[in-house]
N, C-alpha and C positions, 0 to 999 in steps of 0.2 A: 394590569397591563404589563407583558410580561420584558425586564430591555433585555435578556439575546438570548435568541431559543434555541441555534443551533453553530455547531463550530460547522463553516462554510465551506472552508478549504483547506486543506493541507501544503505543503511548499515543502518541498526538496531537489536540497541541492547535486548539481554530478555537474562530474567531469566532463564529461561525453553529451552532449543534447541529442546530438546522433542517436550515439547506439544505446541509450538510456529512453529514447523515446522508442527504438523499437521493442526493449528489452516492456516495458511497461504495457507497449499496445497489450503484447503477449498475453497479460498477464490477466488488464484488463479489458479490455477489447475496445473502445468508446475514446477518443480524440480531437481535438478541438485546440486551435494554434492561434499569437493572438503575433509571432515574432518573438519579444520576451522568454513567455510561458512554452508552453506546452502543456495541457489541463486534460486530466481522464477525469471518466466514471465508469459507472457499473452499466450490467445490463437494462436494469430495471428502469434505469432511469432517472426514479422519481426525484421529482420537484424539491427536497426538506435534503436529497439527500448532501450527503458530505461531499466535494469533489479534489485532487490529486492535482497537483501542478509540480512537475522540476523543471529549474529554471537551471541556465549555466552559474558556475565559474570553478576559482583556480584552484581553491584547494578547500576539501569540505572537514570541519569543524567535529569530530566525533563522542560521541553522548559516552558512548561510556552507557548508555540502556537506551530501549524499545525507545524512537521515540510516538508511534499511533499502532493504531490495530486495524484488523481492516478484522469485519465481525462476516463468520460467513455456518450458514444451517449446516454445514456437511464440510467439520477441518479433513478427516479422513479423506476425504472425497477432496480436498485442498491443499494435504501433504503427498496423495499421488500422484497428483495434477501438476504441480511445480518439479519436482525433476523429473517428467515429462519433460518438460524446457529447455535441461539445463538447471535449474536456478535450485543452491545448493540450500535446505530445510534441516533445522533441529529435529529431534525428539517430538512427539507430543508429549505433552504432559496438563492434568487435571488438580485439580486445587477446586473444593467447595463445589463440584458442578460445572466450575467453568474448565473448558476444555483448549490449550496454547499449546501452538511453537514458530518459532520463528525461522526468517528466513529471510536472503540478503541481495541487492540488488546486484550488478556490473562498480559501484563505488565504492559498498562496501557497507551502507544505508540498512539498519535492520528492523524492520516493520515486524509483525508476530499479526498471528489470523485464530482470532477467539472465537467459543462458539459458548452458549451456557441456554438458559431455557429464558425466552421472552415471557 
């Protein structure tokens, strides 16, 4: 028996819940809410898919590094998609067959998009 199978949900602090809800909805496409958190998932909505939740906070502590990665099958396409929505992105980097870039939400949270052969 495996005790831990996967990450279930990633929680992201934001200072303006409404603004961030609109931003993440535009980037991730699916939303659910319970009043304290707003959850997002992806188009496939696979039952084992990791979810993303945003929650309201007054102050965000900066980590100084990327907190999590989004896997994409098309780094170039996603890299073009985000700036069309006025999202700041870094250049695409490549290391050992992995291609990735960082982007920034309205609060400066810095997720990364990554692609590699599965």
